C-alpha positions in Angstrom: -26.9 15.8 72.4 -25.7 13.6 75.3 -22.1 12.8 76.0 -22.7 9.2 75.0 -23.8 10.3 71.5 -20.6 12.2 71.0 -18.4 9.4 72.2 -20.3 6.9 70.0 -19.8 9.2 67.0 -16.1 9.3 67.5 -15.7 5.5 67.5 -18.1 4.7 64.7 -16.0 5.8 61.6 -13.0 3.8 62.9 -15.2 0.7 63.3 -16.8 1.1 59.9 -13.4 0.9 58.2 -12.0 -1.9 60.3 -9.3 0.5 61.5 -8.1 1.4 58.0 -7.3 5.1 57.5 -6.4 5.0 53.8 -8.4 3.8 50.8 -7.0 0.8 48.9 -7.6 2.6 45.5 -7.4 6.1 44.1 -10.5 5.9 42.0 -12.6 8.4 44.0 -12.8 12.2 44.0 -15.6 14.3 45.6 -17.4 14.3 42.2 -16.9 10.7 41.2 -20.3 9.2 40.5 -21.2 5.8 42.1 -23.9 3.5 41.0 -25.0 0.1 42.4 -24.4 -2.8 40.1 -27.6 -4.8 39.2 -27.8 -7.7 39.6 -25.5 -7.9 42.6 -22.7 -10.5 42.4 -23.8 -13.8 43.8 -20.4 -14.8 45.1 -19.9 -11.6 47.1 -20.0 -11.8 50.9 -23.0 -10.3 52.6 -22.5 -6.6 53.0 -22.4 -4.8 56.4 -25.3 -2.6 57.3 -23.5 0.6 56.2 -22.5 -1.0 52.9 -26.2 -1.9 52.4 -27.1 1.7 53.0 -24.6 2.8 50.4 -26.0 0.3 47.9 -29.5 1.6 48.5 -28.5 5.2 48.1 -26.6 4.5 44.9 -29.4 2.8 43.1 -29.4 6.0 41.1 -26.0 7.7 40.3 -24.7 9.7 43.2 -21.5 11.7 43.7 -19.2 10.7 46.5 -19.6 14.1 48.3 -23.4 13.8 48.2 -23.2 10.2 49.5 -21.0 11.3 52.4 -23.4 14.0 53.3 -26.4 11.7 53.2 -24.6 9.2 55.4 -23.4 11.9 57.7 -19.9 10.4 57.6 -16.5 11.9 56.7 -15.7 11.5 53.0 -12.5 9.6 53.9 -14.5 6.9 55.6 -17.0 6.7 52.8 -14.2 6.3 50.2 -12.7 3.4 52.2 -16.2 1.7 52.2 -16.6 2.4 48.5 -13.3 0.7 47.8 -14.6 -2.4 49.5 -17.8 -2.3 47.4 -15.9 -1.7 44.2 -13.5 -4.5 44.8 -16.5 -6.8 45.6 -18.0 -5.9 42.2 -21.1 -4.3 43.9 -20.7 -0.7 42.5 -19.7 0.9 39.3 -17.6 4.1 39.3 -17.7 6.9 36.8 -15.0 9.5 37.0 -15.8 13.1 36.4 -15.8 14.4 32.8 -12.8 16.5 32.1 -13.6 19.7 30.2 -10.9 20.6 27.7 -11.7 24.2 26.7 -8.9 26.5 25.5 -11.0 29.7 25.7 -13.4 30.7 28.4 -17.1 30.6 27.7 -17.8 34.3 27.6 -21.6 33.8 27.6 -21.4 31.8 30.8 -19.0 34.3 32.4 -21.4 37.1 31.5 -24.3 35.2 33.1 -22.3 34.6 36.3 -21.3 38.2 36.5 -24.9 39.3 36.0 -26.1 36.9 38.6 -23.6 38.1 41.1 -24.5 41.7 40.4 -28.1 40.9 41.3 -27.1 39.6 44.8 
């Protein structure tokens, strides 16, 4: 990798967020699922190229962490861009399901223990 590639990489996330360092919303965790809204809102402004990539990738539900990995961008940058898309009505967000279990699943724990024992 040349020195120019490294320098360009350091600037890029800053420019993608317009200099913002914090998301405008708290809707996103690493396992929040994001899906593109179809049809896209007519009144929404034309998305930037990176926003368009997100919309293409999220045509099927995708977790925030997976999206950041596929874009090769820091999660914090992706979350700021997702906030923009959510506020424009271009994506739908589904929070992770909370499991409320008072007792551990002993069968699952046994399977995990057996799997670890085979390693």
